[in-house]
Every structure is written in C-alpha cells, then in structure tokens.
C-alpha positions as CSV (number, residue, x, y, z in Angstrom):
1,X,-56.9,51.3,7.1
2,X,-59.0,50.3,4.0
3,X,-60.9,47.3,4.6
4,X,-60.0,44.7,1.9
5,X,-62.9,42.3,0.5
6,X,-61.4,39.9,-2.1
7,X,-63.6,37.6,-3.6
8,X,-63.1,33.8,-3.3
9,X,-61.4,33.5,-6.6
10,X,-58.8,36.6,-5.2
11,X,-58.3,34.3,-2.0
12,X,-54.7,32.7,-1.5
13,X,-53.7,30.9,1.4
14,X,-50.8,30.5,3.3
15,X,-49.3,28.6,6.2
16,X,-47.9,30.5,8.9
17,X,-45.7,29.5,11.7
18,X,-44.8,32.2,14.3
19,X,-43.2,32.1,17.3
20,X,-44.9,31.6,21.0
21,X,-44.3,35.1,22.1
22,X,-45.4,36.4,18.7
23,X,-48.4,34.1,18.9
24,X,-49.4,35.0,22.2
25,X,-49.0,38.7,21.4
26,X,-51.5,38.4,18.4
27,X,-53.8,36.3,20.4
28,X,-54.1,39.1,22.6
29,X,-54.7,41.8,20.2
30,X,-57.3,39.3,17.9
31,X,-59.1,39.3,21.4
32,X,-59.1,42.9,22.0
33,X,-59.8,43.7,18.9
34,X,-62.4,41.3,17.8
35,X,-60.8,40.3,14.8
36,X,-60.4,36.5,13.3
37,X,-56.5,35.9,13.3
38,X,-56.6,36.0,9.2
39,X,-58.1,39.3,9.6
40,X,-55.5,40.9,11.9
41,X,-52.9,39.4,9.8
42,X,-53.7,40.4,6.5
43,X,-54.9,44.2,8.6
44,X,-51.0,43.5,9.9
45,X,-49.4,42.8,6.1
46,X,-51.3,45.8,4.5
47,X,-49.8,47.7,6.9
48,X,-46.6,46.2,6.6
49,X,-46.4,46.8,2.5
50,X,-47.8,50.4,2.9
51,X,-44.7,51.7,5.3
52,X,-42.3,49.7,3.1
53,X,-44.0,51.8,-0.1
54,X,-43.5,55.0,1.6
55,X,-40.2,54.0,2.8
56,X,-38.9,53.3,-1.2
57,X,-41.2,56.3,-2.4
58,X,-38.9,58.9,0.3
59,X,-35.8,57.1,-0.4
60,X,-36.4,57.7,-4.3
61,X,-37.3,61.1,-3.3
62,X,-34.2,62.0,-1.6
63,X,-32.0,60.5,-4.2
64,X,-33.8,62.8,-6.8
65,X,-33.4,65.9,-4.7
66,X,-29.2,64.9,-4.9
67,X,-29.6,64.7,-8.7
68,X,-31.1,67.7,-8.7
69,X,-28.6,69.8,-6.1
70,X,-25.7,68.1,-8.3
71,X,-27.4,68.9,-11.5
72,X,-28.0,73.0,-9.8
73,X,-24.0,72.8,-9.2
74,X,-23.0,71.8,-12.2
75,X,-25.3,75.0,-14.2
76,X,-24.2,77.4,-11.2
77,X,-21.3,78.7,-13.2
78,X,-23.0,78.9,-16.4
79,X,-25.5,81.1,-14.3
80,X,-22.8,83.6,-12.4
81,X,-21.2,83.9,-16.4
82,X,-24.7,85.1,-17.4
83,X,-25.2,87.6,-14.8
C-alpha cells in the first residue's frame, strides 16, 4: 500500500463516528501496527477505494466480453458463408 504524504493544502478534515465495536477493533490495530488513527483510516480508505476500482473494472471487462461474444455470434453466419 503506497504511503500518501499530502501537503498541508491538500489535506481535508472530516469528523468520523464509529460504532464502539469498530472503534475498539481499530484501536487494537493502531496499537499493534504502531499507527495513528489518521494513518490507519487513511490506509483503510485507500485500500477500499482501490478494491472498489478493481471491482468496477472487472465488471466493465465482463460487460465488454459479453458484447464481444454477441458480436461474434452476429458474424458467425457471415463467416460460414465465406468458407
């Protein structure tokens, strides 16, 4: 996971509310990994966004594959006539 080092002008602040169970789990990770809460949450969000992008891309590739198969089926008869 790349380390994100934004400049002061690039940083935006948010106020975050978490259920206690999630906060407790995050607290354990922060302590174990020797991270700040900010860094742990920053890494988690970056990971989530990366995974989301990969899922969206995979969905797009699957849709394109279906379109290609449909197009192939449309031209199958033409190919048979040419042979």
